[in-house]
Residue, then its C-alpha position, 0 to 999 in steps of 0.5 A: m471637366k479635368n477639374i471636376g475629376t481631379k478635385l473628385a479624386a483629391a476628395f475621395l483621396a482626403a476621405i479615405f485618409l481621414l478615415y484611416v486615421c480617424t478609425f481603427e478596428v478592435r478584432f474579438t481576440e482583441v481589447a482596445i485602450k483610447m488615449t486622449w492626449s496620452k492619458p488613457a481611458d478608464q473603460p477600455i474597448v472589448e466589443p469588435g467591431l470598426k471604432f472612430k477616434w480622433p486623428r493624432p496627436i489628439q487620441t491614440v489607440v493601443i491594442y492588446d490580445k486578450r486571449t492566454r498567454i503561456l510563459e515558461d520559467k527558466t531552469e533554476e536551482t532552489r534551495t529546500q527548507d532541508g539544504r537540498n539544491i532542485l532543478l525547478t522549470t514552471f509554466t504559467l497561463w495568464r492574460i491582460t484583464d485591466p488593459a489600462t492598469f497594464l498600460r500605465s504599469f508597461p507603457d513601453g509593451v508586452e514585453d515588459g509585462e512579461k519580464k516583470l511577471r517572470t521575475t515575480i514568479i521566480t521570487h514567489k517559487q524561491t520563497v515557497t520552495g524555501k519552506r518545503e522540505l525535498d520529500e514534499f518533491i521527491s520521495i517513494d512515499p505517495d503521502k510525503r509528496k505536496l507537489r500540487d500543494i506546492e503549485q497552489e500556493i506558488m499560483l496563488a501568491v503570484a496571482g495576487d500580487v499581479r492582479d491588482n499591480y499590473g492587471i494581469e489574471v494567472v489562469d493555471f500554474g504548474i511545474k513542467k520539469l522537476g530536477l535534481p544537481e548530479s552532487v545531490t543526487t548521490d546524496i539523496f540516493r545515499q539517504m534513501k538507501s540508508n532510510e530504507e535499510r533502517k526500516a528494513s531492519k525495523y521490521t526484520a527486528e519486529g518480524e524475529a520479536r513477533a516469531r519469538k512470541i508466537i514460539a514461546q506461546a506454542r511451548a506453553t500451548e503444547s507444555r499444557i497439552i503434553a501437561a494434560a494428556q500425562r494426566k490423562v495417560a496417568q488417569i487411564k493407567n490407573d483405571a486400567q490398573r484397577v479393572v487389571g486388579d479387579y481381574y486379578k482377585e477373581f483370578e485368584e479363584y481359578p489360579a490354574l486358569r490365569i496360568y493358561l491364559d498367560q501360557l496362551r499369551t507367551t505362545e501367541r507372541a511367540l508365534s507372531q513371526r513366521a518361525t519353526l518351532i519343535l514344541s514338547t507338549t509333555d512338560e507340565d511346566s512349559p507354556f507349550g502344553v495347551f496344546d496336549p488335551s490332557q495338559r489342558a484338562k488338567l490346568w483348569l478341571p477343578e478336582e472333585p473329592a474321590g467319594e463323589d467320583d464314585e459315586t458319578s461314575d457309578s450313577g454315569v455307568v450303571g444307569p444305562q448298563g441297568e437300561 
């Protein structure tokens, strides 16, 4: 009875040991490669669950994590096409998509794959940066900055290199940090200042030229307007002189009226301001004789022949008296 229990226990332990050496588990985040006599299988195991294999050394299993990994590049100085040094730090999201190719390329483990990927990234980063100018990395003009284009170019170069050779897929790539050495920063700021000063001088010169042009156009317009106004004034003066000439012709028939109007105008001008005047109205040559009714009568009543005056007087007086 004791021997039966010992045998059952030994059989149970042997079954457990056999199950341990002949099975392996694949999680849903993993992919496995079964190797027979150190030769990897053509197709990886991607379905999760409990899997069977022959015990060592017949078959072994290599398991990789198929989730996306992140690899951050070291900050290094990289030279641009125009001879400037910049500091670039990049990040790469990658994962293993072909476990068989990855295993053949890096039998010692994932760390060797990361080292090779980092070397490939540095190589292509330096190559692409060497074909670009500094303004494409750092510039105050948004149209000159090409950071996204540079990231895409490096990503495509790295992805094409590692996909076929190492079974690695590059999911994303970007520039994490961009900087400048201190010596380069001073030169760049000096150059940027010089460029902005040249632009300012250019804009100032253009503004002054435009101002001179506007002033010249304004002066030409002013000259044309003044000339037109002067012609109009001359025309008005000529018309006024013709009208005045016509009036003078009429005044020639009544010289006393013209003299009276001149005296009246002179008096009006003299009295336009507050003043106290002592005038003589008896002087025939004085313009202030207009205040004397007898003087006014002399100025503009025409003289009639004596015979006619008598007849008029007689007719004007006798008639009423007769009546």
